[in-house]
N, C-alpha and C positions, 0 to 999 in steps of 0.2 A: 504493377504496370511498368513496362520498360520504356523509357523516353528516348534515350540515345546511347549509341555506342560506336566508337570509331574502330577502325581495323588496324591502327598502328600498333606497334609492340608494346607501347605505353598507353594502353587504351583507357578511356574514361567511361564509366557506366553510371547512368543516372536512373533512378527509380522513384516513382511517385504513387502513393496510396494514401488512404485515410478512411473516415467514416462520417456519417451524419446520423445522429440520434435525436429522437424526441422522447423525453422523459416527462411524464405527468405523475404528480403524487397528491394525496390527500392526507393531512395531518388531523388526527382526532384526539379529543380529550380522553381521559381514562375511562369515561362511560360511553365512549364512541359518539360524543355530541360535539357541537360547534366545529364542523369541517372547515378546514382551511385548505384551499386548492392552489397549486403552484405549477408552472410549466417550465421546462428547460429544453431548449433546442441547442444540442451540443455537437460541435463540429471539430474534427481534428484533421490536419493536413500534414503529411510526412514526406520529406524529401531526402533522398539518400544518394550519396556520391562515393564511388570507389574508383581509384586510379591505380592500375596495375595491381601490385600485391603489397604496396608500401603505404598508400594514403587512403583515407576514408573520412567521410564527414556526414553529419546529420543536421537537419533543420526541421523542427517539428513545431507547429502552432496550434494552440488550443482556443477556439472560440466558443463562447457560451452566452446565450440570451435567456435570461430569466425574467419571468413575470408572474404576478400573483400575489397571494396572501403572505408567504414567508418573507418575500422581499419587503413588504410593508411592516410585518410584525416581529420578525426575529432581530433581537438586538445585535448590531455589529455584522449583519449579513454581508454587507459589501466588503468589510475587511477580511472576512474569512475566505474570500476567493483567491486571495494570494497565497502561494505555497511558502510556509514559514522557513523552509530550508534554503531558500534563494537569498543570496546576499544583494543582488542587484535587482532593482524593480524593472522588469522589462515588460510590464503589462500596461494596458490602457483601457479606460472605461469610455467606450464610444457614446453610450447612452446611460444616463444616471438620473432616473426619476424616482418618485416615491413608490412606484409599483413595478419598475422594470429596470434591468441593468444588462447592458451588452458589454462584455468583458472578453479581452484577448490577452493572451500570454504567450511569450516565446518559451516553449517547454523544454526543447532540446536545441542546442547550438554548440556543436563541438567539432573538432578536427583531431584525427589520430594519425600518428606515424608508426609503422610497424617494421620490425626486423624479425628474423626467425627466432631469436631468443628473448625478444623484449618489445615492448610497445609503450607509447606515451600518448595520452588523450587529454586535451585541454578544452575547457568550455563547459557549458551547461550540459550536465549528463546525469545518468543514473548510476550510483555506485552501490551495487547489490552485494552486500556480505551476508544477507540472511540466508539460513538453510530451511528453517521451519516455514509453515504456510501461513498460519493466522496471526501469531505475534512473533516477531524477530527481534530480540534484544540485540544481536550482533549487528543489525542494520542501523548503525549509528549515524550514517550520513543522511538516510531517507527514510525515516519511520513513516508508517501510514496507518489510517484507520481502517480496520477490517469491515466496518459498517458501510464504508463508502464504495459500493459495488460498482458504480459508474466510472471509476477511475482506474482502469485496468493498467495503465502505464505507470502509475505511481509517481511520486515527486521526484525531482532531480535537484542536483546541487551545482553551484558555481565552483568548479574545482579543477585541479590537475591530478591526474592519476597515471602512474607508471606500473607496469607489470613486468616481471623477470621470471622466465622459465628456468627452473632449477633442474628439472629432468621432466620425463614423460608424465609423471604423476604429481609433481609438486610445482607450486610457483609462489612468488612473493609479490604482494602489491603495497604500494605506498601512495597515499592520497592526502592532499591538503584542500580543504573547502572553506570558502568564505561563508560567514552567516551574518544575520543582523546584529549579533553580539560578537563574542570572540570566535576565532576559527576553530575548525576540527582538523587535527593532524593525527594520523593513525597508520599503522602498518598491519597487514593481514598475511599470515602464512597458511597455505592450503596444500593438503597432500592426501594420499589414499594409502591406508594401511590394512591389509587383510580384508579387502572389499569394504572398508569403511572410509568415507570421506571424513577428514578431520581438518579443523582450522583453528587458529588462535590469533587474537588481534590485541594490539595494545596502543596507547596513544593518550591524546588529550582532547576532550570534549568540552569546548568553550572554557578552556582554562583549567579544567579539572581532569585528573588522571582517570583513565578508563581502561579496562582489560576484560577479554572475554574469550570464550571458546565455544565450539560447536561440533556437531558430528551427525552423520546420516548413514544408516545401513539397514540391515535386516536381522530379524530374529526368526529363523525359519522362513516362513512365507509372509511375515508381517514387516512392514516398515517400521523403523525406530529412528527418531530424530531428536535432537536436543540442542539448546543454546543456553548459555549463562553469561551475563555481563555485569561487571561491578563498576559503579560510578563513584569515584572519590570526591570529597569536597573539602575546600579550605575552611568552610564553616562547620563547626561541630554539629553532628547529628544530621546532617543533610547528605551523607553518602548513602547510596542504596544499591541494592542487589535485585536483579531480575533473572528468573530461571524458567525455562519452558521445556516440557517433555511432550513428545508428540508420537503417537502410533497410528498406523492405518493398515487396512486389510481389504483386498478385493476378493469377494465370494464368487464362487463358480457361477451362480445365478445372475451375476451382474450388479449385485448391490455392493457399493463401496461405503465403508465406514471408517471414520478417523475420530480420535480423541486427542484433546490438547489440554495440558495444565499450565498455567501461568501463575508465578509467585512474584508478587511486586511488594517488597518489604515496606514501602512507604504508602502503600494503598489503604483504603478504609477497611476496617474489619469488625464493625459494630453498627448496630442500628443507627440510622441517621437522624439528626435533630430536624433536618429539612431535607426533602427530597431534591431541592434545588442545588444541594451540595455536590451531587453526581455531575461532573462536567467531563465530557469525552474530548478533552483537548490532548491529543496524542503527541508525544515527544519521545526521543530514545530512552529518557529516564522515567517515563510514565506511559506505558502502553495500555493500561487500564486504570480507572480511578479506584479499583478495589484490589485487596491484598491477595486473596486466594480466588482463583478463576478456573472453572472447568468448561470446556466446550466439547460437545458431541455433534458430529456432522455425518449425515447419511445421504447418499445420492443414488440414483439409478436412471439409466436410459430406458424409458418406459416403450418407446417405439423409436425407429431410426430418426424421427424428426421431433420427438417430444421427450424431454428429460426433466427431472425434478430433484430437489434436494431440501433438506431440512436441517438447520443448525439451531442448537440450543446452548445457550451460555448461562452458567449459574455461578454466583459468588456467594458463598456463605458468609455469614456475619452480617452484611447488609441485606441479604436475601434478594440480591439483584438477579433478575431472571430476564433473559432476551430470547424471544422466539423469532426465527428468521427463515421462514420457508420461501422457496423459489421454484417457478416453473418456467421452462424455456421451450419455445416452439419455433422450429426452423422452417419458415415459410418458403424460402428459396435458398439457393447456395450462399448468397450474400445478404440475406434478409432474415433477421431474427426478432421474435417478440418475446419479452420477458415479463412475468408478473412476480413481483416481490413484495413481501409483507414483513414489518418489524413491529413487534410489540415489546414494551418495557414495563417491568414490575419491579417493585422494591419495598423495604419496610422502613418506616419511621415510627408512627404510632401503631401501625398494623401492616400487614402485607396488603399491597394495593397496586393497581395499574398506575403507571405514569403517563403514557401516551401510546398511540398506534399510528402507523404510517403505511399507506398502500401505494405502491408504485406500478406504473404500467410503462414499459419501454419498448420502442421499436428502433432497431439498429440496421442501417444500410451501409455496408462496407464497399469501398470502390479501390 
């Protein structure tokens, strides 16, 4: 939605958009008993500003109203609402009771100065160095949990980033971001060679050396991507390596299939003493709690207004299995309905279900 534009040579253009979502979910025990219902009303407001060709800015606010069983029963529910990658707390709880929380956060707040060969952006922003889709080890500033499907924009960082164009195919980025602990300081080089996108990064992640590389291209008609990231440590035995390989293919009948492999050398690789050991607290050093991880995803547009997908994650050793089907129905141009299911299984004394969650979401965009 265009709000304002002047006719001077140095014109300013303002744009406003956002969405309003209602997400309801039911959490069930492993035997589908003891349902716990929770509701989320989720609103995002985006304000964009551009002045001539040199200046740009963004201001984006995320408002969420939760109420129901998870607010009461999930330990640390309120603390989980804040993005861990943000150094400065720009959030507020307008309502905080035993069963309801109204939380607002300034998600993006940055200004950018641009020249033909370089630009500088300062403020709360998303620094996206990831190439792969589900797990992105190169995304050291803003890692995210792929199970959180209701957060399309993904986290931001309080940072300063500069980009310099070396030529039409190559650029260099340098970024410094504050965190709750030590800062992240890193550089990323990106280029294209023989129709392959290539990148390499190096720097310091919260005081420890890190370096990685990534690529994206095709093998005949199939996509082929990958990333690797090494994190050193000043403490013996705490350095780790993450590697992701990803392939995808679009069939002529409309079926899309992708496969992803993630290796996390500090993840679990044996049956668990307790299923409570599996904790999905995502960070750049730990994208999954398990060591070997395989994902297969397939999707298809069933009709012009109805589409579906199915993701299956399996981690041998722990026998972790995640089933993640989704159906989307486009009611109108700016109104969508989604049904999402997530089931979790793993092994301790034997292979068994952990929990099941069913989601129903309505999203109106404006």
